[in-house]
C-alpha positions in Angstrom: 3.5 -4.5 24.4 5.4 -6.8 22.0 2.1 -8.6 21.2 0.5 -5.2 20.5 3.3 -4.2 18.1 3.0 -7.5 16.3 -0.7 -6.9 16.0 -0.1 -3.5 14.5 2.3 -5.0 11.9 -0.1 -7.8 11.1 -3.1 -5.6 10.7 -1.2 -3.2 8.5 -0.1 -6.0 6.3 -3.6 -7.4 6.1 -5.1 -4.0 5.3 -2.8 -3.5 2.4 -3.6 -6.8 0.7 -6.9 -8.4 1.8 -10.1 -7.2 3.4 -9.8 -7.6 7.2 -12.0 -10.0 9.1 -13.0 -9.6 12.7 -11.4 -13.0 13.5 -8.0 -12.0 12.2 -6.8 -10.5 15.5 -6.9 -12.0 18.9 -8.2 -9.2 21.1 -8.9 -11.2 24.2 -7.7 -9.5 27.3 -7.2 -6.1 25.6 -8.7 -2.9 26.8 -11.2 -1.5 24.1 -8.9 1.5 23.3 -6.0 -0.9 22.8 -7.9 -2.6 20.0 -8.3 0.8 18.4 -4.7 1.5 19.0 -3.7 -1.3 16.8 -4.2 1.0 13.8 -4.6 4.5 15.4 -1.7 4.0 17.9 -2.1 4.2 21.6 -1.0 7.8 21.6 -3.7 8.5 19.0 -1.1 9.6 16.4 -1.2 6.9 13.7 1.9 6.2 11.7 0.0 5.5 8.5 -2.1 8.1 6.6 -4.9 5.5 5.9 -5.7 5.7 9.6 -6.7 9.1 11.0 -5.1 10.6 14.1 -7.6 10.5 16.9 -5.6 12.2 19.6 -7.4 15.3 21.0 -10.4 14.7 18.7 -14.0 15.6 19.7 -15.3 12.6 21.6 -18.8 12.8 20.2 -17.4 12.8 16.7 -15.4 9.6 17.4 -18.6 7.9 18.7 -20.6 9.0 15.7 -18.1 7.7 13.2 -17.7 4.4 15.1 -21.5 3.9 15.1 -21.7 4.8 11.4 -19.1 2.1 10.6 -20.9 -0.4 12.7 -24.3 0.4 11.2 -22.9 0.5 7.6 -23.6 4.1 6.8 -19.9 4.7 6.5 -17.5 2.3 4.9 -13.8 2.2 4.2 -11.5 0.4 1.7 -11.4 -3.3 2.6 -13.9 -3.1 5.4 -11.3 -3.0 8.2 -13.3 -0.6 10.4 -16.6 -2.4 9.9 -14.9 -5.6 11.0 -13.2 -4.2 14.0 -16.5 -2.7 15.3 -17.7 -6.2 15.9 -14.9 -6.7 18.4 -16.0 -3.9 20.7 -19.0 -3.6 23.0 -20.9 -0.6 21.9 -21.4 0.4 25.6 -17.6 0.9 25.8 -17.7 3.6 23.1 -17.8 6.6 25.5 -14.8 5.2 27.3 -12.9 4.7 24.1 -13.8 8.2 22.8 -12.8 9.8 26.1 -9.4 8.0 26.1 -8.4 9.4 22.7 -10.0 12.8 23.2 -8.0 13.3 26.4 -4.7 12.6 24.7 -2.4 15.5 23.8 -3.2 16.6 20.2 -0.8 15.6 17.4 1.8 18.1 16.3 1.3 20.0 13.1 3.2 18.7 10.1 5.3 21.0 8.0 4.3 20.7 4.3 6.8 19.6 1.8 5.7 22.1 -0.8 4.6 25.6 0.3 3.2 26.6 -3.0 -0.5 27.7 -2.9 -0.7 27.6 0.9 -1.7 31.3 1.2 -4.8 30.8 -0.9 -5.5 27.5 0.9 -5.3 29.3 4.2 -7.8 31.9 3.0 -10.1 29.1 1.9 -9.8 27.4 5.2 -10.5 30.6 7.2 -12.7 32.7 5.0 -14.1 30.5 2.2 -14.4 31.5 -1.5 -17.4 32.3 -3.6 -20.0 29.5 -2.9 -17.4 27.5 -0.8 -17.8 28.3 2.9 -14.8 28.5 5.2 -13.8 25.2 6.7 -13.7 26.9 10.1 -17.4 27.8 9.8 -18.2 24.2 10.8 -14.9 22.8 11.9 -13.7 25.7 14.0 -16.3 25.6 16.8 -14.7 25.7 20.3 -17.3 23.4 21.9 -15.3 20.2 22.4 -18.4 18.0 22.3 -19.7 19.3 19.0 -20.5 16.0 17.3 -21.0 16.9 13.6 -17.7 18.3 12.5 -14.2 17.1 13.6 -11.2 19.1 14.3 -9.1 18.9 11.1 -5.8 20.5 12.1 -2.7 18.3 12.3 -4.4 15.4 10.5 -2.6 13.4 7.8 -2.9 15.4 4.6 -3.4 12.2 2.5 -6.2 11.1 4.8 -8.0 14.5 4.5 -7.5 14.3 0.7 -9.0 10.8 0.6 -12.0 11.9 2.5 -12.7 14.9 0.4 -12.3 12.8 -2.8 -14.6 10.2 -1.3 -17.2 12.8 -0.5 -16.8 14.3 -4.0 -17.2 11.0 -5.7 -20.1 9.8 -3.5 -18.1 7.0 -1.9 -18.7 8.5 1.6 -22.2 9.7 2.5 -22.5 9.8 6.2 -22.2 13.6 6.3 -25.3 15.3 7.8 -27.6 16.7 5.2 -25.0 16.0 2.5 -23.1 19.2 3.4 -19.6 17.8 2.8 -20.6 16.1 -0.5 -21.9 19.4 -1.8 -18.8 21.3 -0.7 -16.4 18.7 -2.0 -17.9 18.9 -5.5 -16.9 22.6 -5.7 -13.3 21.9 -4.9 -10.7 21.4 -7.6 -7.9 18.8 -7.4 -5.5 21.7 -6.7 -7.8 23.0 -4.0 -7.8 19.6 -2.3 -4.0 19.2 -2.6 -3.1 22.6 -1.2 -6.0 22.8 1.4 -5.1 19.4 3.0 -1.4 20.3 3.1 -2.3 23.6 4.8 -4.6 21.9 7.3 -2.0 19.3 8.2 0.4 22.1 9.1 -2.0 23.8 11.6 -2.0 23.2 15.3 -5.0 21.3 16.6 -6.9 23.2 19.3 -6.3 22.0 22.8 -9.4 20.3 24.1 -10.8 21.9 27.3 -12.7 19.9 29.9 
């Protein structure tokens, strides 16, 4: 466990200063989900907003994103995820995804500023004008729906980063460009209040 903690601290420091390489971390003898846990935490509730919380997430979505990073259709700042995918056997993906999906979902985070949350909640549940409700795609109860992740209780800053990346074209692995189209219709205020609202919602419990 001490080695795992040291690995987390080392990777966090490396991620903040230099692009990570696959040979920066000694992963020999580690279970595949332990490698992911270096950033995402073994309980799936990452401490840093640059790494999403994976606990209780849809398993097929986790697999899709991993494959997208591995294949280059999704990238992140510094290339940490692209590098780490080379350390994991692709055949182990279902086991990794099941591990994180079966963890208890993360707790909701109370927002620091409650201003604008009512309108953000309406946007999340009902949509507005030509902006569809977030729940129209992300609210499905099928735990194996692969295209849209559960958003609730995610880091607000992580959600904001993804929306801005979609809006600016820096992320393009969304099916049919749906998220890129929606993100361009959101204002900066929309993104700030919407992500704070979503972070404060309880993530649905995954059913077998």
